[in-house]
N, C-alpha and C positions, 0 to 999 in steps of 0.2 A: 435591343437585346438586354435581357435581365442580367443581373450580377451573377446569378447561378449559371446561366448559360455561358457567360464570358469565362467564368472559372473553369467549367467543364471543357470548353474549347481550348483553353491554355493547358489544361492537364493532358490533353491528347498529344501535346507537343513535348512532354517530358520524356527524356530518354529512358528506355527500359531499365538500364542499370541504376537509375536514380529513383525508381518507383518506391523502393523501400523507404528511402529518406522522406519522400513526399507523404507516404502513409504515416510514418512516425510523426511528422509535423502536424498533419491533420488530426491524428489521434491525440496529440498533446493539447489540441484546442477544443476537444469535445467536452461534454458535461462531466461533472465531478463523479458521476456514477461510474464512469470508465476508470477514473483515477482510484476510486475506492476499490474497484475490482482488482486493480494492479496491487494496491496495498494489501488487500486480503490475501492475494497469492504470496506476497512476501512474508506475511505473518504466518500463514500456513506452512511455509517452508521450515519454520522452527519446530513443527510438530515432531515429536519423538526425541527432542533434544535431551530429555531426562530419562530416556528409556534404559540407559545403562546404569542408573542409580538403583540401589536396593530400595525396597518398599520402606524400610526404616529410615534411610537417609532422605528419601523423598518426603516422607511425612514430617521429619524434622525440618527440612527446608521450607515446607508449607507453613508450619507453625511459626518459624522465625520470620518468615515474610509477613504473615498476618500480624505478629507482634510489632514488627518494625513499622508497618503501615499505621497501626493504631497509635504508636508512640509519636509518629511524625505528623499525622493528619487529624488526630482527634484531640488536639490541644485546644484549650479555651483561652482566648485572648481578647483584649479590648481593642477596639479600633478607634 
């Protein structure tokens, strides 16, 4: 009997009320593509977070963010 067949046989014995747990466990072991899909959904949940800002405030926020990034990450230094 192959490992896959043995696993499937054992899965048939899992009580119905524990199937969701089993699914979550199996899902946690799948490829990183699944994990990146979950991360993408979490990131998208922030969509519209700035929708209550005025256009002027949002533009100012973007300008300050760009300036801060430039000041923090565009420094020249010797290693």
